[in-house]
Backbone atoms as SQL, in Angstrom:
CREATE TABLE atoms (id INTEGER PRIMARY KEY, chain TEXT, resi INTEGER, resn TEXT, atom TEXT, x REAL, y REAL, z REAL);
INSERT INTO atoms VALUES
  (1, 'A', 1, 'MET', 'N', -114.666, 103.215, 3.703),
  (2, 'A', 1, 'MET', 'CA', -115.026, 101.848, 4.017),
  (3, 'A', 1, 'MET', 'C', -113.776, 101.091, 4.443),
  (4, 'A', 2, 'TYR', 'N', -113.880, 100.416, 5.577),
  (5, 'A', 2, 'TYR', 'CA', -112.760, 99.626, 6.059),
  (6, 'A', 2, 'TYR', 'C', -113.287, 98.372, 6.743),
  (7, 'A', 3, 'ALA', 'N', -112.366, 97.457, 7.011),
  (8, 'A', 3, 'ALA', 'CA', -112.729, 96.215, 7.686),
  (9, 'A', 3, 'ALA', 'C', -111.603, 95.817, 8.626),
  (10, 'A', 4, 'ILE', 'N', -111.958, 95.113, 9.678),
  (11, 'A', 4, 'ILE', 'CA', -110.989, 94.491, 10.572),
  (12, 'A', 4, 'ILE', 'C', -110.989, 93.004, 10.223),
  (13, 'A', 5, 'VAL', 'N', -109.835, 92.502, 9.799),
  (14, 'A', 5, 'VAL', 'CA', -109.743, 91.124, 9.333),
  (15, 'A', 5, 'VAL', 'C', -108.588, 90.428, 10.038),
  (16, 'A', 6, 'GLU', 'N', -108.747, 89.133, 10.295),
  (17, 'A', 6, 'GLU', 'CA', -107.690, 88.354, 10.921),
  (18, 'A', 6, 'GLU', 'C', -106.918, 87.626, 9.827),
  (19, 'A', 7, 'ILE', 'N', -105.619, 87.932, 9.745),
  (20, 'A', 7, 'ILE', 'CA', -104.731, 87.337, 8.746),
  (21, 'A', 7, 'ILE', 'C', -103.545, 86.740, 9.481),
  (22, 'A', 8, 'ALA', 'N', -103.348, 85.450, 9.334),
  (23, 'A', 8, 'ALA', 'CA', -102.207, 84.737, 9.925),
  (24, 'A', 8, 'ALA', 'C', -102.104, 84.965, 11.432),
  (25, 'A', 9, 'GLY', 'N', -103.258, 84.972, 12.117),
  (26, 'A', 9, 'GLY', 'CA', -103.257, 85.085, 13.564),
  (27, 'A', 9, 'GLY', 'C', -103.202, 86.493, 14.109),
  (28, 'A', 10, 'HIS', 'N', -103.131, 87.514, 13.248),
  (29, 'A', 10, 'HIS', 'CA', -103.091, 88.906, 13.683),
  (30, 'A', 10, 'HIS', 'C', -104.254, 89.668, 13.063),
  (31, 'A', 11, 'GLN', 'N', -104.724, 90.696, 13.763),
  (32, 'A', 11, 'GLN', 'CA', -105.834, 91.500, 13.272),
  (33, 'A', 11, 'GLN', 'C', -105.304, 92.758, 12.604),
  (34, 'A', 12, 'PHE', 'N', -105.864, 93.088, 11.426),
  (35, 'A', 12, 'PHE', 'CA', -105.434, 94.248, 10.651),
  (36, 'A', 12, 'PHE', 'C', -106.651, 95.060, 10.242),
  (37, 'A', 13, 'LYS', 'N', -106.488, 96.378, 10.246),
  (38, 'A', 13, 'LYS', 'CA', -107.492, 97.282, 9.690),
  (39, 'A', 13, 'LYS', 'C', -107.112, 97.507, 8.233),
  (40, 'A', 14, 'VAL', 'N', -107.984, 97.113, 7.305),
  (41, 'A', 14, 'VAL', 'CA', -107.658, 97.181, 5.880),
  (42, 'A', 14, 'VAL', 'C', -108.675, 98.049, 5.145),
  (43, 'A', 15, 'GLU', 'N', -108.194, 98.701, 4.096),
  (44, 'A', 15, 'GLU', 'CA', -109.027, 99.483, 3.198),
  (45, 'A', 15, 'GLU', 'C', -108.658, 99.112, 1.771),
  (46, 'A', 16, 'LYS', 'N', -109.525, 99.442, 0.829),
  (47, 'A', 16, 'LYS', 'CA', -109.263, 99.130, -0.572),
  (48, 'A', 16, 'LYS', 'C', -108.041, 99.904, -1.070),
  (49, 'A', 17, 'ASP', 'N', -107.219, 99.252, -1.890),
  (50, 'A', 17, 'ASP', 'CA', -105.997, 99.812, -2.481),
  (51, 'A', 17, 'ASP', 'C', -104.941, 100.180, -1.431),
  (52, 'A', 18, 'ARG', 'N', -104.941, 99.524, -0.286),
  (53, 'A', 18, 'ARG', 'CA', -103.952, 99.751, 0.758),
  (54, 'A', 18, 'ARG', 'C', -102.992, 98.570, 0.794),
  (55, 'A', 19, 'LYS', 'N', -101.690, 98.832, 0.971),
  (56, 'A', 19, 'LYS', 'CA', -100.690, 97.784, 1.077),
  (57, 'A', 19, 'LYS', 'C', -100.468, 97.461, 2.550),
  (58, 'A', 20, 'VAL', 'N', -100.388, 96.158, 2.854),
  (59, 'A', 20, 'VAL', 'CA', -100.254, 95.698, 4.231),
  (60, 'A', 20, 'VAL', 'C', -99.138, 94.659, 4.284),
  (61, 'A', 21, 'TYR', 'N', -98.310, 94.736, 5.333),
  (62, 'A', 21, 'TYR', 'CA', -97.282, 93.731, 5.579),
  (63, 'A', 21, 'TYR', 'C', -97.820, 92.750, 6.628),
  (64, 'A', 22, 'VAL', 'N', -97.864, 91.463, 6.267),
  (65, 'A', 22, 'VAL', 'CA', -98.353, 90.423, 7.169),
  (66, 'A', 22, 'VAL', 'C', -97.275, 89.349, 7.306),
  (67, 'A', 23, 'ASN', 'N', -97.451, 88.442, 8.285),
  (68, 'A', 23, 'ASN', 'CA', -96.529, 87.332, 8.406),
  (69, 'A', 23, 'ASN', 'C', -96.563, 86.487, 7.137),
  (70, 'A', 24, 'ARG', 'N', -95.473, 85.779, 6.863),
  (71, 'A', 24, 'ARG', 'CA', -95.302, 85.048, 5.617),
  (72, 'A', 24, 'ARG', 'C', -96.484, 84.139, 5.322),
  (73, 'A', 25, 'LEU', 'N', -97.071, 84.309, 4.126),
  (74, 'A', 25, 'LEU', 'CA', -98.169, 83.484, 3.657),
  (75, 'A', 25, 'LEU', 'C', -97.629, 82.460, 2.663),
  (76, 'A', 26, 'HIS', 'N', -98.300, 81.315, 2.566),
  (77, 'A', 26, 'HIS', 'CA', -97.870, 80.253, 1.661),
  (78, 'A', 26, 'HIS', 'C', -98.577, 80.418, 0.318),
  (79, 'A', 27, 'SER', 'N', -98.363, 81.541, -0.342),
  (80, 'A', 27, 'SER', 'CA', -98.938, 81.820, -1.651),
  (81, 'A', 27, 'SER', 'C', -97.844, 82.363, -2.556),
  (82, 'A', 28, 'ASP', 'N', -97.984, 82.129, -3.846),
  (83, 'A', 28, 'ASP', 'CA', -97.009, 82.622, -4.810),
  (84, 'A', 28, 'ASP', 'C', -97.198, 84.116, -5.040),
  (85, 'A', 29, 'GLU', 'N', -96.107, 84.782, -5.443),
  (86, 'A', 29, 'GLU', 'CA', -96.181, 86.205, -5.760),
  (87, 'A', 29, 'GLU', 'C', -97.072, 86.390, -6.988),
  (88, 'A', 30, 'GLY', 'N', -97.953, 87.382, -6.933),
  (89, 'A', 30, 'GLY', 'CA', -98.868, 87.654, -8.030),
  (90, 'A', 30, 'GLY', 'C', -100.188, 86.914, -7.932),
  (91, 'A', 31, 'SER', 'N', -100.330, 86.001, -6.990),
  (92, 'A', 31, 'SER', 'CA', -101.583, 85.246, -6.871),
  (93, 'A', 31, 'SER', 'C', -102.588, 86.031, -6.035),
  (94, 'A', 32, 'SER', 'N', -103.867, 85.735, -6.265),
  (95, 'A', 32, 'SER', 'CA', -104.949, 86.369, -5.513),
  (96, 'A', 32, 'SER', 'C', -105.391, 85.438, -4.397),
  (97, 'A', 33, 'ILE', 'N', -105.662, 86.028, -3.238),
  (98, 'A', 33, 'ILE', 'CA', -106.120, 85.246, -2.089),
  (99, 'A', 33, 'ILE', 'C', -107.331, 85.947, -1.471),
  (100, 'A', 34, 'SER', 'N', -108.093, 85.194, -0.698),
  (101, 'A', 34, 'SER', 'CA', -109.276, 85.724, -0.046),
  (102, 'A', 34, 'SER', 'C', -109.237, 85.364, 1.431),
  (103, 'A', 35, 'PHE', 'N', -109.625, 86.308, 2.281),
  (104, 'A', 35, 'PHE', 'CA', -109.678, 86.108, 3.716),
  (105, 'A', 35, 'PHE', 'C', -111.137, 86.169, 4.152),
  (106, 'A', 36, 'ASP', 'N', -111.618, 85.096, 4.790),
  (107, 'A', 36, 'ASP', 'CA', -113.025, 85.011, 5.181),
  (108, 'A', 36, 'ASP', 'C', -113.259, 85.371, 6.641),
  (109, 'A', 37, 'ASN', 'N', -112.209, 85.493, 7.426),
  (110, 'A', 37, 'ASN', 'CA', -112.358, 85.770, 8.853),
  (111, 'A', 37, 'ASN', 'C', -112.416, 87.285, 9.086),
  (112, 'A', 38, 'VAL', 'N', -113.530, 87.907, 8.685),
  (113, 'A', 38, 'VAL', 'CA', -113.739, 89.352, 8.831),
  (114, 'A', 38, 'VAL', 'C', -114.477, 89.587, 10.139),
  (115, 'A', 39, 'LEU', 'N', -113.885, 90.400, 11.018),
  (116, 'A', 39, 'LEU', 'CA', -114.451, 90.623, 12.350),
  (117, 'A', 39, 'LEU', 'C', -115.360, 91.834, 12.409),
  (118, 'A', 40, 'LEU', 'N', -115.127, 92.844, 11.550),
  (119, 'A', 40, 'LEU', 'CA', -115.926, 94.068, 11.563),
  (120, 'A', 40, 'LEU', 'C', -115.878, 94.706, 10.186),
  (121, 'A', 41, 'VAL', 'N', -116.996, 95.290, 9.746),
  (122, 'A', 41, 'VAL', 'CA', -117.060, 96.028, 8.485),
  (123, 'A', 41, 'VAL', 'C', -117.724, 97.367, 8.757),
  (124, 'A', 42, 'ASP', 'N', -117.094, 98.459, 8.312),
  (125, 'A', 42, 'ASP', 'CA', -117.652, 99.807, 8.451),
  (126, 'A', 42, 'ASP', 'C', -117.824, 100.387, 7.059),
  (127, 'A', 43, 'ASN', 'N', -119.071, 100.632, 6.660),
  (128, 'A', 43, 'ASN', 'CA', -119.384, 101.201, 5.353),
  (129, 'A', 43, 'ASN', 'C', -119.984, 102.589, 5.567),
  (130, 'A', 44, 'ASP', 'N', -119.135, 103.595, 5.732),
  (131, 'A', 44, 'ASP', 'CA', -119.548, 104.993, 5.932),
  (132, 'A', 44, 'ASP', 'C', -120.549, 105.154, 7.072),
  (133, 'A', 45, 'GLY', 'N', -120.212, 104.586, 8.223),
  (134, 'A', 45, 'GLY', 'CA', -121.054, 104.731, 9.394),
  (135, 'A', 45, 'GLY', 'C', -121.956, 103.543, 9.660),
  (136, 'A', 46, 'ASP', 'N', -122.191, 102.697, 8.662),
  (137, 'A', 46, 'ASP', 'CA', -122.990, 101.488, 8.839),
  (138, 'A', 46, 'ASP', 'C', -122.058, 100.366, 9.280),
  (139, 'A', 47, 'VAL', 'N', -122.006, 100.130, 10.606),
  (140, 'A', 47, 'VAL', 'CA', -121.052, 99.191, 11.183),
  (141, 'A', 47, 'VAL', 'C', -121.726, 97.839, 11.390),
  (142, 'A', 48, 'LYS', 'N', -121.048, 96.783, 10.908),
  (143, 'A', 48, 'LYS', 'CA', -121.510, 95.419, 11.144),
  (144, 'A', 48, 'LYS', 'C', -120.416, 94.700, 11.928),
  (145, 'A', 49, 'VAL', 'N', -120.781, 94.257, 13.128),
  (146, 'A', 49, 'VAL', 'CA', -119.837, 93.573, 13.997),
  (147, 'A', 49, 'VAL', 'C', -120.188, 92.093, 14.005),
  (148, 'A', 50, 'GLY', 'N', -119.191, 91.258, 13.817),
  (149, 'A', 50, 'GLY', 'CA', -119.410, 89.823, 13.810),
  (150, 'A', 50, 'GLY', 'C', -119.348, 89.231, 15.197),
  (151, 'A', 51, 'ALA', 'N', -119.955, 88.051, 15.323),
  (152, 'A', 51, 'ALA', 'CA', -119.907, 87.346, 16.589),
  (153, 'A', 51, 'ALA', 'C', -119.626, 85.876, 16.315),
  (154, 'A', 52, 'PRO', 'N', -118.419, 85.423, 16.097),
  (155, 'A', 52, 'PRO', 'CA', -117.152, 86.150, 16.105),
  (156, 'A', 52, 'PRO', 'C', -116.786, 86.765, 14.759),
  (157, 'A', 53, 'LYS', 'N', -117.448, 86.356, 13.641),
  (158, 'A', 53, 'LYS', 'CA', -117.110, 86.963, 12.354),
  (159, 'A', 53, 'LYS', 'C', -118.379, 87.329, 11.599),
  (160, 'A', 54, 'VAL', 'N', -118.261, 88.256, 10.652),
  (161, 'A', 54, 'VAL', 'CA', -119.390, 88.730, 9.870),
  (162, 'A', 54, 'VAL', 'C', -119.725, 87.680, 8.820),
  (163, 'A', 55, 'ASP', 'N', -120.989, 87.247, 8.786),
  (164, 'A', 55, 'ASP', 'CA', -121.416, 86.227, 7.824),
  (165, 'A', 55, 'ASP', 'C', -121.413, 86.773, 6.405),
  (166, 'A', 56, 'GLY', 'N', -120.824, 86.033, 5.491),
  (167, 'A', 56, 'GLY', 'CA', -120.820, 86.407, 4.074),
  (168, 'A', 56, 'GLY', 'C', -119.809, 87.467, 3.690),
  (169, 'A', 57, 'ALA', 'N', -119.008, 87.938, 4.621),
  (170, 'A', 57, 'ALA', 'CA', -118.026, 88.973, 4.323),
  (171, 'A', 57, 'ALA', 'C', -116.674, 88.336, 4.015),
  (172, 'A', 58, 'SER', 'N', -115.948, 88.959, 3.096),
  (173, 'A', 58, 'SER', 'CA', -114.604, 88.493, 2.760),
  (174, 'A', 58, 'SER', 'C', -113.781, 89.663, 2.254),
  (175, 'A', 59, 'VAL', 'N', -112.470, 89.493, 2.309),
  (176, 'A', 59, 'VAL', 'CA', -111.530, 90.500, 1.818),
  (177, 'A', 59, 'VAL', 'C', -110.660, 89.822, 0.770),
  (178, 'A', 60, 'SER', 'N', -110.616, 90.398, -0.428),
  (179, 'A', 60, 'SER', 'CA', -109.771, 89.843, -1.483),
  (180, 'A', 60, 'SER', 'C', -108.493, 90.661, -1.580),
  (181, 'A', 61, 'ALA', 'N', -107.371, 89.964, -1.800),
  (182, 'A', 61, 'ALA', 'CA', -106.068, 90.624, -1.828),
  (183, 'A', 61, 'ALA', 'C', -105.182, 89.948, -2.866),
  (184, 'A', 62, 'LYS', 'N', -104.106, 90.633, -3.205),
  (185, 'A', 62, 'LYS', 'CA', -103.130, 90.116, -4.159),
  (186, 'A', 62, 'LYS', 'C', -101.756, 90.135, -3.489),
  (187, 'A', 63, 'VAL', 'N', -101.016, 89.036, -3.615),
  (188, 'A', 63, 'VAL', 'CA', -99.676, 88.948, -3.024),
  (189, 'A', 63, 'VAL', 'C', -98.711, 89.707, -3.937),
  (190, 'A', 64, 'LEU', 'N', -98.057, 90.723, -3.385),
  (191, 'A', 64, 'LEU', 'CA', -97.114, 91.509, -4.176),
  (192, 'A', 64, 'LEU', 'C', -95.705, 90.926, -4.125),
  (193, 'A', 65, 'ARG', 'N', -95.193, 90.655, -2.907),
  (194, 'A', 65, 'ARG', 'CA', -93.838, 90.112, -2.794),
  (195, 'A', 65, 'ARG', 'C', -93.611, 89.551, -1.402),
  (196, 'A', 66, 'HIS', 'N', -92.601, 88.677, -1.322),
  (197, 'A', 66, 'HIS', 'CA', -92.135, 88.134, -0.054),
  (198, 'A', 66, 'HIS', 'C', -90.813, 88.820, 0.281),
  (199, 'A', 67, 'LEU', 'N', -90.626, 89.178, 1.547),
  (200, 'A', 67, 'LEU', 'CA', -89.426, 89.886, 1.941),
  (201, 'A', 67, 'LEU', 'C', -89.113, 89.595, 3.398),
  (202, 'A', 68, 'LYS', 'N', -87.988, 90.128, 3.869),
  (203, 'A', 68, 'LYS', 'CA', -87.607, 90.017, 5.271),
  (204, 'A', 68, 'LYS', 'C', -87.587, 91.404, 5.896),
  (205, 'A', 69, 'ASP', 'N', -87.977, 91.468, 7.154),
  (206, 'A', 69, 'ASP', 'CA', -88.009, 92.719, 7.903),
  (207, 'A', 69, 'ASP', 'C', -86.596, 93.094, 8.335),
  (208, 'A', 70, 'ASP', 'N', -86.439, 94.257, 8.932),
  (209, 'A', 70, 'ASP', 'CA', -85.143, 94.684, 9.446),
  (210, 'A', 70, 'ASP', 'C', -84.699, 93.763, 10.574),
  (211, 'A', 71, 'LYS', 'N', -83.393, 93.691, 10.785),
  (212, 'A', 71, 'LYS', 'CA', -82.842, 92.819, 11.810),
  (213, 'A', 71, 'LYS', 'C', -83.102, 93.393, 13.198),
  (214, 'A', 72, 'VAL', 'N', -83.498, 92.507, 14.105),
  (215, 'A', 72, 'VAL', 'CA', -83.697, 92.851, 15.503),
  (216, 'A', 72, 'VAL', 'C', -82.591, 92.157, 16.289),
  (217, 'A', 73, 'ILE', 'N', -81.833, 92.916, 17.069),
  (218, 'A', 73, 'ILE', 'CA', -80.735, 92.374, 17.869),
  (219, 'A', 73, 'ILE', 'C', -81.254, 92.031, 19.260),
  (220, 'A', 74, 'VAL', 'N', -80.979, 90.798, 19.699),
  (221, 'A', 74, 'VAL', 'CA', -81.338, 90.351, 21.047),
  (222, 'A', 74, 'VAL', 'C', -80.028, 90.153, 21.796),
  (223, 'A', 75, 'PHE', 'N', -79.809, 90.958, 22.822),
  (224, 'A', 75, 'PHE', 'CA', -78.567, 90.900, 23.585),
  (225, 'A', 75, 'PHE', 'C', -78.889, 90.594, 25.033),
  (226, 'A', 76, 'LYS', 'N', -78.301, 89.510, 25.544),
  (227, 'A', 76, 'LYS', 'CA', -78.502, 89.118, 26.931),
  (228, 'A', 76, 'LYS', 'C', -77.167, 89.204, 27.660),
  (229, 'A', 77, 'LYS', 'N', -77.213, 89.688, 28.902),
  (230, 'A', 77, 'LYS', 'CA', -75.978, 89.819, 29.672),
  (231, 'A', 77, 'LYS', 'C', -76.296, 89.715, 31.154),
  (232, 'A', 78, 'LYS', 'N', -75.422, 89.021, 31.866),
  (233, 'A', 78, 'LYS', 'CA', -75.485, 88.998, 33.316),
  (234, 'A', 78, 'LYS', 'C', -74.176, 89.575, 33.817),
  (235, 'A', 79, 'ARG', 'N', -74.269, 90.658, 34.497),
  (236, 'A', 79, 'ARG', 'CA', -73.047, 91.345, 34.895),
  (237, 'A', 79, 'ARG', 'C', -72.252, 90.561, 35.931),
  (238, 'A', 80, 'ARG', 'N', -70.958, 90.698, 35.834),
  (239, 'A', 80, 'ARG', 'CA', -69.978, 90.054, 36.720),
  (240, 'A', 80, 'ARG', 'C', -69.996, 88.530, 36.650),
  (241, 'A', 81, 'LYS', 'N', -70.628, 87.952, 35.659),
  (242, 'A', 81, 'LYS', 'CA', -70.687, 86.501, 35.524),
  (243, 'A', 81, 'LYS', 'C', -69.979, 86.011, 34.261),
  (244, 'A', 82, 'GLY', 'N', -69.577, 86.910, 33.381),
  (245, 'A', 82, 'GLY', 'CA', -68.928, 86.517, 32.142),
  (246, 'A', 82, 'GLY', 'C', -69.898, 85.942, 31.119),
  (247, 'A', 83, 'TYR', 'N', -71.164, 86.301, 31.238),
  (248, 'A', 83, 'TYR', 'CA', -72.191, 85.774, 30.335),
  (249, 'A', 83, 'TYR', 'C', -72.711, 86.892, 29.440),
  (250, 'A', 84, 'ALA', 'N', -72.551, 86.716, 28.139),
  (251, 'A', 84, 'ALA', 'CA', -73.100, 87.665, 27.175),
  (252, 'A', 84, 'ALA', 'C', -73.417, 86.895, 25.901),
  (253, 'A', 85, 'VAL', 'N', -74.632, 87.061, 25.398),
  (254, 'A', 85, 'VAL', 'CA', -75.074, 86.383, 24.183),
  (255, 'A', 85, 'VAL', 'C', -75.697, 87.430, 23.260),
  (256, 'A', 86, 'LYS', 'N', -75.263, 87.456, 22.021),
  (257, 'A', 86, 'LYS', 'CA', -75.819, 88.376, 21.035),
  (258, 'A', 86, 'LYS', 'C', -76.397, 87.552, 19.891),
  (259, 'A', 87, 'ARG', 'N', -77.684, 87.751, 19.635),
  (260, 'A', 87, 'ARG', 'CA', -78.366, 87.028, 18.565),
  (261, 'A', 87, 'ARG', 'C', -79.203, 88.013, 17.762),
  (262, 'A', 88, 'GLY', 'N', -79.451, 87.660, 16.521),
  (263, 'A', 88, 'GLY', 'CA', -80.268, 88.501, 15.656),
  (264, 'A', 88, 'GLY', 'C', -81.421, 87.707, 15.080),
  (265, 'A', 89, 'HIS', 'N', -82.431, 88.435, 14.616),
  (266, 'A', 89, 'HIS', 'CA', -83.615, 87.799, 14.042),
  (267, 'A', 89, 'HIS', 'C', -84.182, 88.698, 12.951),
  (268, 'A', 90, 'ARG', 'N', -84.553, 88.099, 11.820),
  (269, 'A', 90, 'ARG', 'CA', -85.238, 88.830, 10.755),
  (270, 'A', 90, 'ARG', 'C', -86.552, 88.113, 10.453),
  (271, 'A', 91, 'GLN', 'N', -87.654, 88.800, 10.646),
  (272, 'A', 91, 'GLN', 'CA', -88.976, 88.221, 10.447),
  (273, 'A', 91, 'GLN', 'C', -89.293, 88.134, 8.953),
  (274, 'A', 92, 'CYS', 'N', -89.850, 87.013, 8.526),
  (275, 'A', 92, 'CYS', 'CA', -90.276, 86.833, 7.137),
  (276, 'A', 92, 'CYS', 'C', -91.668, 87.429, 6.969),
  (277, 'A', 93, 'LEU', 'N', -91.828, 88.322, 5.984),
  (278, 'A', 93, 'LEU', 'CA', -93.077, 89.026, 5.762),
  (279, 'A', 93, 'LEU', 'C', -93.581, 88.817, 4.339),
  (280, 'A', 94, 'THR', 'N', -94.849, 89.124, 4.133),
  (281, 'A', 94, 'THR', 'CA', -95.467, 89.144, 2.814),
  (282, 'A', 94, 'THR', 'C', -96.179, 90.476, 2.666),
  (283, 'A', 95, 'GLN', 'N', -95.955, 91.140, 1.537),
  (284, 'A', 95, 'GLN', 'CA', -96.649, 92.393, 1.254),
  (285, 'A', 95, 'GLN', 'C', -97.852, 92.081, 0.373),
  (286, 'A', 96, 'ILE', 'N', -99.050, 92.489, 0.830),
  (287, 'A', 96, 'ILE', 'CA', -100.262, 92.243, 0.057),
  (288, 'A', 96, 'ILE', 'C', -100.946, 93.562, -0.261),
  (289, 'A', 97, 'LEU', 'N', -101.698, 93.557, -1.355),
  (290, 'A', 97, 'LEU', 'CA', -102.487, 94.719, -1.773),
  (291, 'A', 97, 'LEU', 'C', -103.955, 94.347, -1.651),
  (292, 'A', 98, 'ILE', 'N', -104.704, 95.131, -0.880),
  (293, 'A', 98, 'ILE', 'CA', -106.134, 94.852, -0.677),
  (294, 'A', 98, 'ILE', 'C', -106.896, 95.309, -1.925),
  (295, 'A', 99, 'GLU', 'N', -107.554, 94.360, -2.586),
  (296, 'A', 99, 'GLU', 'CA', -108.274, 94.656, -3.832),
  (297, 'A', 99, 'GLU', 'C', -109.737, 95.000, -3.606),
  (298, 'A', 100, 'GLY', 'N', -110.324, 94.467, -2.543),
  (299, 'A', 100, 'GLY', 'CA', -111.731, 94.771, -2.304),
  (300, 'A', 100, 'GLY', 'C', -112.248, 94.156, -1.030),
  (301, 'A', 101, 'ILE', 'N', -113.339, 94.751, -0.510),
  (302, 'A', 101, 'ILE', 'CA', -114.018, 94.242, 0.681),
  (303, 'A', 101, 'ILE', 'C', -115.428, 93.878, 0.251),
  (304, 'A', 102, 'ASN', 'N', -115.793, 92.612, 0.385),
  (305, 'A', 102, 'ASN', 'CA', -117.094, 92.125, -0.056),
  (306, 'A', 102, 'ASN', 'C', -117.919, 91.730, 1.158),
  (307, 'A', 103, 'PHE', 'N', -119.193, 92.232, 1.212),
  (308, 'A', 103, 'PHE', 'CA', -120.080, 91.828, 2.303),
  (309, 'A', 103, 'PHE', 'C', -121.506, 91.809, 1.830);
C-alpha cells in the first residue's frame, strides 16, 4: 500500500514505516502531523485517483529531526573577463516517518 502525497509543494511516494526527507516544515521534533493533500492511493491493486485529491484520505507522519543537506557549490565564470563567483548553498530539510495512510 502506498500513496502519492503533496508535502511542502513537492510530490512524494510514501509507504508506512518509511522515512522521507522533505523541505523544512514548521513543526517541532517529535510532533505528529497530518497531510490531507493525497493525490493517489494504491491498496494492493485498488487504485483511487483524486481529482485533484482523494476525498477523506490523509497521511499521518511524525517529525524525527531537522537537518541540513550536503553543500552544493555554484560556480560562475566568464572566460577572459576576470569574472568568477563561487557560492555555496545548504538546503534545510526535515526527516519524517510515515506512520499510516488513512482513506
